[in-house]
Steps between C-alpha positions, in 0.01 A plus 500: 500500500328367809191290497171675561205339667174617644513543877349191664507297176588134527751347265409163352794342688349624828167339414675182388687479830179563697307234310787254546506559877126442520523189281777357723288555808190346341713205376617439858144525631385250237772260612407542866129443429525205260837347597642524149606747233227633272467355153524728194122535471421533871410835655729687737191694608290212626193454719661435836186329636527213249714188532613524140626795295191680370525853358404760760196722454568857387455630855729234645762562231488873571558432871782256428678752277453769765635276778794386288582859400498604867714201601756569228484880535402550139268757347158338508326733256772476235493120519121494478509721192771280345287190564193672356314480831471876566 
């Protein structure tokens, strides 16, 4: 028998791939901003106006996820729901 899924539903592997694309982009942006790779406890969604990695405000984080989703051609709303931000 074939698999059945709701029209428009996202599989967890789709969400995982989208989140990974966004994380890769944010990792690269962290490296460009601070000149090094992020540590395990440092935020990928950081306040870009600061000279050190400080967690972004909720509004800034929302914008960063939106921009990263657009840049990586991923589904913004699904990623926001997955991250608990929508």
